[in-house]
C-alpha positions as CSV (number, residue, x, y, z in Angstrom):
1,X,0.0,0.0,0.0
2,X,1.4,3.4,-0.9
3,X,0.6,6.8,0.5
4,X,-2.3,7.5,-2.0
5,X,-3.9,4.2,-1.2
6,X,-3.6,4.9,2.5
7,X,-5.2,8.3,2.1
8,X,-8.0,6.7,0.1
9,X,-8.7,4.0,2.7
10,X,-8.6,6.4,5.6
11,X,-11.0,8.8,3.8
12,X,-13.4,6.0,3.2
13,X,-13.2,4.8,6.8
14,X,-13.7,8.3,8.3
15,X,-15.9,9.9,5.7
16,X,-13.5,12.9,5.5
17,X,-12.4,14.4,2.2
18,X,-9.1,13.1,0.8
19,X,-7.5,16.6,1.0
20,X,-8.2,16.7,4.8
21,X,-6.8,13.2,5.3
22,X,-3.7,14.1,3.2
23,X,-3.0,17.1,5.5
24,X,-3.6,15.0,8.6
25,X,-1.2,12.3,7.4
26,X,1.4,14.9,6.5
27,X,1.1,16.5,9.9
28,X,1.4,13.0,11.6
29,X,4.6,12.1,9.6
30,X,6.1,15.6,10.2
31,X,5.4,15.3,14.0
32,X,7.0,11.9,14.3
33,X,10.0,12.9,12.2
34,X,10.5,16.0,14.3
35,X,10.4,14.0,17.5
36,X,12.9,11.4,16.2
37,X,15.2,14.2,15.1
38,X,15.2,15.6,18.6
39,X,15.9,12.1,20.1
40,X,12.4,11.6,21.5
41,X,10.5,8.3,21.4
42,X,7.0,8.2,20.0
43,X,4.8,5.4,21.4
44,X,1.4,4.5,20.0
45,X,0.0,2.0,22.5
46,X,-1.0,-1.3,20.8
47,X,0.6,-0.2,17.5
48,X,4.2,0.3,18.2
49,X,7.1,2.6,19.1
50,X,9.2,4.9,16.8
51,X,12.6,5.6,18.2
52,X,16.1,6.7,17.2
53,X,18.9,4.3,17.5
54,X,22.7,4.6,17.2
55,X,24.5,2.5,14.6
56,X,28.1,1.9,15.5
57,X,31.0,2.7,13.1
58,X,32.1,-0.3,11.1
59,X,34.3,-1.4,8.3
60,X,32.6,-2.2,5.0
61,X,33.9,-3.2,1.5
62,X,33.7,-1.5,-1.8
63,X,31.9,-4.2,-3.9
64,X,33.8,-3.3,-7.1
65,X,37.3,-3.2,-5.7
66,X,36.8,-5.1,-2.5
67,X,38.9,-2.4,-0.8
68,X,37.9,-1.9,2.9
69,X,36.2,1.4,3.8
70,X,35.2,3.0,7.0
71,X,31.5,3.6,7.5
72,X,30.8,6.3,10.1
73,X,28.5,5.9,13.1
74,X,24.9,7.1,12.4
75,X,21.6,7.7,14.0
76,X,18.8,5.7,12.4
77,X,15.1,5.6,12.8
78,X,13.6,2.3,14.1
79,X,10.1,0.9,14.7
80,X,9.3,-1.7,17.2
81,X,5.8,-3.3,16.8
82,X,3.4,-3.4,19.7
83,X,1.8,-6.6,21.1
84,X,-1.6,-5.9,19.5
85,X,-0.1,-5.3,16.1
86,X,2.1,-8.4,16.3
87,X,-0.9,-10.5,17.4
88,X,-3.0,-9.3,14.5
89,X,-0.3,-9.9,11.9
90,X,0.4,-13.4,13.3
91,X,-3.3,-14.3,13.2
92,X,-3.6,-14.7,17.0
93,X,-6.3,-12.0,17.2
94,X,-8.5,-10.2,14.7
95,X,-8.4,-6.6,13.8
96,X,-11.4,-4.7,15.4
97,X,-14.0,-3.3,13.0
98,X,-13.5,0.4,12.4
99,X,-16.8,2.3,12.3
100,X,-16.0,6.0,12.1
101,X,-17.8,7.1,8.9
102,X,-21.3,8.4,9.5
103,X,-23.9,6.1,7.9
104,X,-25.9,7.6,5.1
105,X,-29.4,8.7,6.2
106,X,-32.0,6.3,5.0
107,X,-34.9,8.0,3.4
108,X,-38.4,7.1,4.4
109,X,-39.5,6.7,0.8
110,X,-38.4,3.5,-1.1
111,X,-36.0,4.2,-3.8
112,X,-37.5,4.3,-7.3
113,X,-36.0,2.0,-9.8
114,X,-34.4,3.8,-12.7
115,X,-34.4,2.3,-16.2
116,X,-31.2,1.8,-18.1
117,X,-32.9,3.0,-21.3
118,X,-32.6,6.8,-20.8
119,X,-28.8,6.4,-20.1
120,X,-28.5,4.3,-23.3
121,X,-30.3,6.9,-25.3
122,X,-28.1,9.7,-24.0
123,X,-25.0,7.7,-24.8
124,X,-26.2,7.1,-28.4
125,X,-26.9,10.7,-29.2
126,X,-23.2,11.9,-29.2
127,X,-22.3,9.0,-31.5
128,X,-24.9,10.0,-34.0
129,X,-23.7,13.6,-34.0
130,X,-20.1,12.5,-34.5
131,X,-21.2,10.4,-37.4
132,X,-23.0,13.3,-39.0
133,X,-20.0,15.6,-38.6
134,X,-17.6,13.2,-40.2
135,X,-20.0,12.2,-43.0
136,X,-20.3,13.6,-46.5
137,X,-20.4,17.3,-47.1
138,X,-23.4,18.8,-48.8
């Protein structure tokens, strides 16, 4: 799932417009990124923890020449999954149903059945006009 698909799924679940969900997701990512840059830990109970870890300096190899090279120490972002997320992924428990979107109001009148014929007529009209335009000149 990519970012666009995530936004679409959240918009469907919450009933919010995609533009609002996009801004919310961007703010969420920006907030977590800022916290990690400062060295803070972000814990979402049941989901997991985002944290910054230190990677030690080490010696690597240039794959082309096989010459050794020094790789400097670095701070890297890390995610540790929470128990609830692990249980759902491993099939030990089920994901709870998410009911955030407001259900559509049911009208008191039964819905009238629409015929497919008017739509077919509308679709046929432009084709006839296009045929006349491309036909013989008078």
